[in-house]
N, C-alpha and C positions, 0 to 999 in steps of 0.2 A: 538471619534470613534461611531457615528450613531453603534447601537445592532438592535435595534427593533423601527417601527414607526408603532404607532397604531388609529383607531378610538376611542376616549371614549366619554361615551355617560353619564353623571353623572345628578343627580337633582338635585334640591336646594338646598334641605338636606343633598345635597354631599353625594350621596350612589349611590354607583355604577352601574348603569342603564346595560351598556353593553358594553362591548369591543370586537375590529374587530383586529385584527393585520396583519396589511395589505403586501402584497409581496412585492417584486421591483418591480416599477413601477406602485403602484398602487398607486389611493389616498382618499380623504376620507377628513371629513368638522370636525373640532376638532383633530385634531390631536397633538401626544403628542407622544413626541422622548426617547428614550432607548438610552443613551451614556454613554462610558466606557472615564474618561480621567484620568492620570495621576497624583498626587497630587504635584502643583508649588511649589518650592523651597521655607523652610520657615529660616529665621534668630533664628529662637528657635532651626532648626537644623542644626544651620550652613552655612546655604543655600542650602541643601539638603533638603529630606524630611526623611519622617519614614518608619520605612518596612513593608515592606508586610505578617501581621502577619498570614492571611491565610494560605502561601505557606511556605509547610514545606522546598520546598531545600532552599528558602531563608533564613531561621529559620536555620535550616542546618550550611549553610554557614557562619551565622550573628557565630552560637555556637563556629563557626571556626576560626572565625578570633577572636573574642573574648576571651570566655571560655578557649578555647585551647592554647591561648597565654596568657593570665594571669595565665594561668596554670604551668607552667614550668618557615563598615555597608553598608551592604547594603544596597542602598535612590532609592528603588521599591516601590511605592506605589498607589492603587488604588483605585478609587471612583466611582461609577456610579449614576449618574443624570438623572430623570425623567424630561422630559421640556416641556412644551407647550409654544410658542415662545408669546402669548396669555398672559401667567398665570404670576402673579408677582413676585415669587420668581421657582427657582430648587427644587428639594426635591433629597438629596444627600441620598445612602444609602451605605451600609458594601458594599465591593464587590472586588470580584477579578479575572482575567483571563479565570478561568477554574471554577468557580461557580455554572454558566448553568448546566453542565457537572456532577460535584459532586454532585447536587440538585438532576438534571438526574437519576444517579445511583445512589442515600440512597432510593428518592420517589417514579420510575420511572413517573417523572409527567415533565410536562415542564414548565421551571421556567420565561422565556418570558413572555405565556401566562397569565400567575399570576402574574405578576410585580403589574399591574392596585391598584389591591388589599392590596395590602401593602398600598398605598394610600388613597383610598375612600371604605366606609363599602359596604357590599354586604345589599340589600335593604329588608326589613322587619326582620331587626335582625337574617338573617341569618349568622350563622359562616364562616367564613372564614379558613379551614384548610389551606387553601399555605399560608395565612400570618402568622399563627401559626409556619408548619413548616417552611418558611424563617427565623424566630429568632432563632428558635431551630439548626439550619443548621450553621446560622450565629456562634453562640457559639462554638457548636461542632468544627467546623474548628478551632477557634481561640486558642481552648481548646488542639485540636489534635497537631497543627502545631508548637504553640509557649509552652505553659505550660509542656506539656508531654512529649515532645523534652528535653527540658530546665527538665525537671522534673531527666530523661535518665539516660542525661548527667552527674547529680550532683549526684545521686544515682553512677553510677556505678565508678566514681571518688569519693568516700565516701564522698563528701559536702551534707549537709544540704540546701535542697531548698526553703528560707524562702524572702517573698515581701509580695506585697497588687497588686491588681486590682483595674486601674484607675475607679470612677463613682460609688463607694458599695452602698452606703446607702437606695436608693429608687426603688422600679418599673420601676420608668420611665429612672432612671440614670442611670441603670442595663442593661434596654432593649436596649436603645442608646445606650452603649457604648462598652458591649461585651456577652449584652443578656441575661445571669445568670453568679452573684458572685461565688456561692458556687459551680459550676462545676469544675471551675476556680481551686479548691484548691487541686484537686483530686492528683493529683503529684506531691504534696509538702507535707515536712516534717513538717514543720511551717505554716501550713496557715495566713495572718497577713489581715492587714488592715493601712488604714493611716487615721488618724485624725488632721486635719487643725483647726487653735483659740483654742478656748473652745468649739468648740461644741458639742453636744451630739446626737451618733448615735447608738442608742442600738440594731436594727436590724444590721448594718455593725458589730457589735461585737458578735451577736447572727449566722450571719451566719459563720462566720470564728469558734466562738469556740464549734459549732455545728456539723462540720465538724471533726476540731481536735478531739473531743470525739467521734466519730463514729468510725475514723480512731486508735483510741487508739495511739494519738501521746500523749507525755508528755505536750505540751502548745500551746499556740498561742502567734502573737506577735503583737504590735501597732506599725506604725513610730507616735511621739507624740511630742508632744510641736511647731509643727511650726508654722509660726503665731499668737504668744500668745505674742511678744510684751516684752518691756525691764519690764514696770509697771507689771508683771506677777509673783506673788510671792513663796514662800515656800510653802505656803496653796493652792493656786490655783495647781502646780503640782502635788501636793498630793490628791486632789480633783480628776483633771482632771484622773488621776492612778488610782484611786480606786473604779469608777465605774465600771472600764474596768476590772479592777479583778476581780470583784465582779461575772463579764458576759465572764470571764475564759482567760481572757489576762494578759498572765502572765510576757510576755516578751517584755520590752520596749525598742523600738529602737526610742531614743533620736533623734530630731530632730535640731543635734547636735551643734557643733562649727565651726567657719572660720579659714580657713589656713590666710587669711588676709581679715583686712577691706579696700586695696584697692581699690578705685572707687568703681563701682556698687556692690560690695561684701559685702558693709554694709548694704545696702540696701536687703539682701537677706533672710528675715523671721527672724528677730530677735525672744529672746535675746539670745546669743551665751551663752553654759556653758562652757565659758573658762576663759580665762586670762582676756578675756575685760570688761569681767563683775567682778565687786569687792567684789562680793558673793561668788565666784566660789568653793573655798577651802573651805566652810561651806556643800556643795552641798552633803556630805555625811548624814546629816542628813533629806534628801529626800530617798536617795539611800539605807542606811543601813532600812529604814521604807520598801520599796518594795521589798529587797531582802528577809528579814522575811517572806515577804509574801506571795511572790513565792515561797520560797520555803515550805509553806504549801500548797498550791495552787497547786503543781505539784504532791503530795501526794497519791498513791489512785487514786480513778476516781469518778467522778463527780455524786452525788445522785441527780438525775434527773426524776422522774417518767411520766413527760407528753412531748408528742412529737404534734408539730403542723406540716402540709404538708405544704408547701412554695406557696405562691400562685403566684409566676412569670409566671409559665406560662396560665394562667389565664388574667393576665394582657396583655400579646401579644395578644391575641383574641381581643382587643380593643384599640389599639396601634395602630396610624398612624394618618397623619399630619393632616388630614380633618374627620377624627372621631375619635367617643370615647371618647369625650376630658371629659365629664360629667362624663361616665363609669373610664376613667382611673385614673380622681380626688378624686373620691369616693373608688377607690381599692388601690388608695396608702394611703389616708387618716386612712382606718379601718389596712391596713397593720402597718400604726404607730402605731394608736390607741390600737391594740391586744397587740403588744409587751409593750407599758408602760402599760396597764392593767396590764398582768401577772408581771411582776415583781414590779410594785409596790404594791402590791396585798401578793407578798411572794410566786407564785406560778411558781416557774423555770421549761425553757423547752427547748426543743432544736427543731430546724427545722429538718425536714427533707426534703430534693431533690430529686425530684419525680425522676429528671436523674441521681443520684447516686444512687438510694435506690437499683437496683437489682443486682448492683456491692457490694453491700453493707454486702452479706450474712444474708438475712432480713429472720429470720427462728421463730416463735410459739413455747416457751417454758411452758410450762404449761399457764398458763393465762398472760403471759407479751409477747412483742414483743423485737423481741431482732434486733438491728440494727446495725452492725459492733460491736462494745465494748460495747456499750449501750442497754439498755433494759426498757424499757414502760410500765406504764399499762394500760395507756387512749393515743391514738390519736386525736387530732382536727382535723377537716376540714374546716377553714375555707372562707367562704363566695367564693367555688372556681364556674367556668362555666364548666372550662375541668376538668380530672383526668383522666391517665395515666393508660394504660389497665393493665399493668403492678402494679401502685396502688394500683390498685383497687381489683384484685388480691389477693395479700398482705393483706389488710384492713380486704378483706370476711373470709379469712380465723383467722385472728386474733379474729374478733366479731365471728365464730363458735365455734373458743374455751374457748370462755369467756371474753374476753380483751374490750376493752371498748372504740367503736370509738363513736365521738358526730360529731355532723354537727354544726357548727354557722353559720349560716344568711341562704343562697342559699343554696341545694344541687345540685352539676354540675349534668349535663344535658345531655352533652358529654361526649366521651370518647375517646383521643387522637385527640381532638380539631376536631369530627366530632359526628354526630349524628347514635346513638348506634342502634341497633337493637331491643333490650332491656335494661329498663332505668338502670340507676347505679345504683343501691341501694345495701341496704347492710343491712342484716339481724341483727335483737339483734342491730343496732344502735339507738343512741339518736338525736333526732335536737330540735336546740331550737333560739331563735330566737337572732338577732344581737344586745345584749344589752351589757353592760358592766357587770350590776350584771346579768343578764343570764348564760352568761359565766362563772366569776368566782363562780359561785352558782354552776353549776354541775360537775365545776371542784374542789370542798371544801375537799372531801372526801380525796384526794390527796397530799396532803398538810403535810409539814416535819415542820413546822417554823412558830408561829405566832406574831406578835410584836404589842404590843397594849400599848397606851399612860396610865400617872397613871389616867388617868380619863376613861379610858376602851375604847377608840375610835383605830380605825384600823390606824396606821402611814403610812404618808403620802409618806415621803422623805426615808425610810431605804430599799436597796434591800443588796441579799445576794450571797454567794455560800456555798453550802456542800458536802463535803468532804468524801469520809469515808476506810479508810487505817486501813485493818485488821477488829478489833473489833474496834477498836477508830473513831471518828468522830471528823471533821476541821469545822467550822463552820465563816465567813467571813463575816461580815457587815460594809455597812457603810453607813456612812449618807450626801443624796444628796445636802442638804441646809449647805452651807458653812457657816453662819451666826448666825443660829438659834438653840439653844439645845435641845434637846428632852427625858427625865424623860421618859422610857418606862417598859416595861415588857414583857421580849422577854422567849417564850412559846417553847421547843422542843419537837420533836415527841421520844415517848421513854423516859427510866430512867435510867438516867445519873450522874454522876459526875462530874463538870464543871472548866473547869483551864481557868484562862485568858493569853494567848500569847501575851505581849505588846510590837506592834511591836517599836514603839517609841524608847525604854530602853532598851529592850530584854531582861524585868526580865517576870518573872510567878507567878503567886500568883492564890490560891483554890478562887474559889469566892460562895457563902451559896446558897442552890434554897429549891423550893417545889415540892413536887412530889405528882400529886395526878390522877387518872382517865389514867394512861397513858403518861401522860405528866410532864416534868422538869420544872417550874417556875421559873426566877430569875429576880432581879431588875436591871437596866441596861441606866446609864445616857449618851447618846449622845450627846457630843457637838458638836459644826455646825464645820461641815467638819469630822467629828468624824471617825473611824472604830474600830472593834474589833479584836481579833483572840479569837473563844472558843476550846476548846478540850476537848471531851467528852468523857468519859468512860465509861462503864455501869458499872450502880451503883451498891453495893453487894446485895443480897437478902435482907437480915433485914433492907438494905436503900432502897429499891425499893415504902412501899408504907407509907405514912402519914394519918391520920383521916382527915387531914384538911390542907390547900395549907396554908404554912406561909412563905411570902416572911420578911426576914428578914433583917434589915436596918446596914447600914454600922457605923461602930465605928467610934468615933466621933474622934480628934488627942487629942495627949495628952495636949500638949495648945496651943490654939489656939485664938492669940492677935492681935490687930489693933496697930498698927506702927503709927509714925506720917507719913507725905507724903515725898515723895524724893525728896530731893534737889537740884538743881541743881548746881552745883560750879563753871564749868566752861567744853569749849566746844573745840575739837580736830579736826581738817581735815586734813584728810592722804593723800591730793594733793594739787597743787593749787587749788585759784577758779579760772572761765572760764570767758571770754565774744567770745560767738561765732558772728562771721562774715558772714553773707551769703548773702549779697549784696554788687552789686558794679556797679561802671561805666566801661567799657571796648570798647577797640579801636583795630582795626584788624589793622596789620602794624604797615603805618605811616598814616592812619586816624585820625577822629576829635574823641575825646570823647564822647560816645554814654551813655545816661541816665542809671541811674541806675535800674537794672532789678535781679531778684536774679538769684543766682548762675549755678541752675542746666537750668534756663531757657537758659542763656548765653549757655549752651552746645550746646543745640539746637539750636539755632538761628543760631551759627559760622555753626555748621554740612548743616543746609540746604544752605545758602550762595555757602556755599563748594561743596557741591554736596555727601558729604558724609552718611552715613545713620544713623537718629537719633537718641538717646536713650530711651527704652521702658520697656515694660515689657519680646519682649523679640530679644535678639539681636547678633551676630556673637561674638562667645568666642575671644578671643586675639590670642590665637596658630591657628586660622585656619586665619588669615589675611596672606598672603603672603607678603614676605619680601620688595617686587617692589611697595606695599601700604602703607610700617608704615612710610615712612617720613612724616615730619611736610609740611603742607599747605601752614603755616601763619603763624605769628608772634599776641597771645595775649597780651593786658598788661588787667588787673584789679587793678582799684583803690577804693579800701576802709577806709573809713572815720568814725571815731569814737572821742567822745568826754570825754574828762576827765576833773573833776574840780580843782585836783591839779599836780602838778610836781612830775612825781617817780621817785622818787633819787633810787628807788634800782632795779635790773635787774629785765626785765621779759623774756617770751618765748614764742614765736612765732612756735606754732603747724601746720604742714602740711602736704601734701604729695608730694612725686616729687622734694622733695628742693632742686637736685643737678643738675636738667635741667631748673633753675630759675636760676633771679635777681633779688632780693628783697633789697627793700629800705625801710626804716620805719623814715617819716618827714626826708628825704635823704639822713640820716646815712644808707651807703651800709652792708645790712648784711652778714658774710661770708657764702658760700653754697658747699664749695669744702671739707668738712671735710669726713671721710672713715664712719666715727661712728658718727652717732649722735642720741644721748640718744634717748626711742621712749614715746609718751603719748596714754595712751588704747590700742593701738593695734602697732605691731612694724612697719606699714608702714605707722604710721602718725611720721613724724618726729619732733623734737624740735630743732627751734634754737634761740639762748641766743641775746638776744634786751640791749645793753652797758646800764650802766645806768643813768640816767637824758634826756632818747631818748625820751620819752612818756613824753610832753608837757602838762601845762592847758589849753586847749581850744578843738581846732579841731586840730586832729592828723591822718593822712596819710599813709599806706602801700600802696605799688604798686608792682605788683608780672608779671614781664614779661618772659614769654614763648614759645616754638613753638606750635602751634595745628596741630593734625591730625589725623586720626580714632582711634589710642589705646590713646588719649589726654584723663587726667581726671579732669575735671575743678571742682573742689569739695570746700567746704566751710571750713574755718580756723579759728585758734580760737589764742587768747592770754592770757596767765595764768601768774597768779602774785597774789601779793597779794594786791588787793583790792576789794572793792566789786561793783556793779554792780545794776545801778538803772534802772528799765523798763519802759519805757511811750511807749506801742504800740511797733511799730520798733525801735522805741528812745531809745539808751543805753548812760550811763553816767558812768564816774568811779568815783570813790568816795574811797576816805582811810578808807583802815581798821580798824584803828582807833576808827572809829566814831561809830561801826556799833557795840551793845551790839545784842550779838545770844540768844535767848533761845530756848525753847520748840516749836515745830509746824512746820510750811512748811517753810523749808528753801529758797525757789526758792523768797517768798515776803520776804525773811529778807537781799537780794542784793546776793542772790545763785541760779538766775537763771538760768546757764545755769552748775551748777556746776554735776558733776557725780564722785564723789568719796564715800567714807564713813565719817560718822560720831559718832566722840565718847563722848559723855554725862557723863562728871563724877559728881559724885552723890555723897550726905548723905543722909541716916537716921537713926534716933534714936529706935532702940528696946527698949520700956519701962522697968521699974521698978517691973515689977507684976510679974515676973520670973526669978533664977538666967538663963535659956535657954529656949529660944523658938523656935519652930518649924514656919518659917517666909519663908513664899511663895513673891515674887516680883508680880505681875502682871503690866502689860500695852496694857491695853485695846483696842488701837486707833495705828495704826499706818499703813504706806502705805508701808514701804521699803520693801524689797522680806522678809528680815529675821533679828531678831538681834541675840548680843553674848554678853553675859556678865561674864565680868570679875574682882577677888578679885582684887583691887587696895593694899591691902597692900602684898597680895602673889605673884600678876601678872601670878594669872595661869588663867582659865577660867574654869568657873562655870557650865555655860549649855548655851542652844539656845535656842529663844519664838519665834517660829513661827506658831504654830499651835493653835485655840483655846484650850483652854480659853485664851490663850497667857498669861502666868504663871507661873513660875519657883521656883520652891525648893533652899532656901539658904540653906538648912540646918539647922541645931540646933545652934542660935548664942546667945551671952550675952547680957546684957543686953550694955546700953550705945550708942555710935556713932560708924556709919558703915560706908565703904564706895565704892563702888563699881562705875565701866564703862560699859557703856554700848554703844555699837558698833550699827548704823547702816549699814546698806550695800547694 
């Protein structure tokens, strides 16, 4: 539906020179059309569309249909495009039908006349107030309709609202998706973020935890570990969660586990923290750590002296598809740089969202600015172009009362995105150039912690959080470098008695420290990916001053002897070896056999031939397919070939999905598929069928599957399980007798087990020298790639402990001299 047509005049510089909105019947040159269209259906939404999140009515109905039902979707969305028939592509804006009306009510301005300013910059750097207001209104409409309504419903029903926004990390992504992330957290009792892969998103975490702190909430959440894959180790789980804990994320919502691996389910961003992963019963080693960290980091309140005005609203001024590219890129880089500079310099801070500030009861108490439950000694204004009049008023009062306001980089020259009558200056404020050195130097006096290397240089990979709980403090520090240790000296402002709370073992111990000139100092070695919790108690007056700073060295162990190498005596596998079969010939109905192709490609080839939607990133969920469309449309046969260097005399097993729907033969031997309860392998959806003895022969072997193919059919890989090893040369595989192989330390995929997915237990022998009747013995495994190792005493068959984190060692306790046996299991 056309809403507006206008003659637009823009220069080669892509600055908007003039715009004339045409009335009905009028015409002109270079006409652009503003039109509204309903989003087309998408398989991502089961052939429907996303909800109109700007509409209070739509969101109210959504709550009624979902939240109210689950307590005891609408399918409507619009977008607006600005189109020129001669243009290369349309430009799309967030929109809903009454958007122009609500915009006019809020700003007493005509949005239609302002639309071109969303696309082109005004000439000579003139600010576009309309562009600023549009992005502000987008965010407010979304938060009011979507977040505030759901938040109110949750509060009414005694449920904590918890979740995350889309596209949180950068100024660009926020502006493109929701306008501003922090405003969306105002109705959440536990604001949250989302982290995919193993990325680092400092600003995402800081935005979330800042609102949580200011609103006096107990913590903040992250949906974590999605898209980290099967190779993600326990150390990676710890490292990914540790930096977030240091930034205030205290509640981890795991991208967790699968109901089923059937079909496409197995490709939904592994790894599953469930029975499909051989290590899942050991995962408590990670969770115990974070349970202890979370307990500490939800006590009291964060000690944060520094506030930073969030720069999103100045970014809006430059955001547009045909202008501001250099400025937007520079602003996003500065946004990331500032946070990295402060955090790695151990200067913790909170963001202040200008949209939230008026409702956070800002007040000046002495020389401190109180924002909700937080209080700040200094406010940094980072390179803003515009500042809200409400923010300016608060900062002027703060500065007048003796608080510290620092402008870093350019000083804002606009107020509420418009040129003010008088310059928006703040008396007694300070300005510094935008450099890391200048910004850190001007904030140095607000430091609570300093950590240096044993050479006296500032550390570069440590970050922290400090909590005040009555007269005690708790400090959490983590090493972002997962591989390299750092020998450090930790210096804490004030005089403290220091205890270490070990989050891995649950033990506590006192740490010796020196105290001088208002600081407490102690040595500490951070292994790669290590973290520490320190509990600080006020030092007694007689312990508060020392004539010199003395840093004691931890005493050596009573006995520390070198043992002989650990000798591998035997090796055990927790399940049979695997041959993966993922290429097959295929034929449809009574047609001819077609050439070998990868299994998942065969699935989509047939879908295209039969007019069935292809599988891909987004496709309808099975329950949304009408019953009449579920029947098979063709018969598919798959022929898998593999080689064996010997006759397999023992039973083997074939693992595959939907076996009860298939006719299966192995070398022309029918395999029964009519049993009611098949044993499963890896997942309950993957059945195992027994292949009779002596069915697999030396030479070429053939497995044929026949089954009906339809829209709900999953064409998947199959697996041969048995007592053999596999040689692999490119795509060519050969079964070899198991007795020919001599497994040893190292990569088992190079030793005949390229597709093995179970655990490996290494039975070992070592000898404690006769230098002492009893010796403290530590096992160290410096290099391994499995997620975690467990160590068991062979003599008692009892678990000694776990090796997962640096320095990848485990105390075996005090042992007598002579031989000892242990079992190391790589999970």
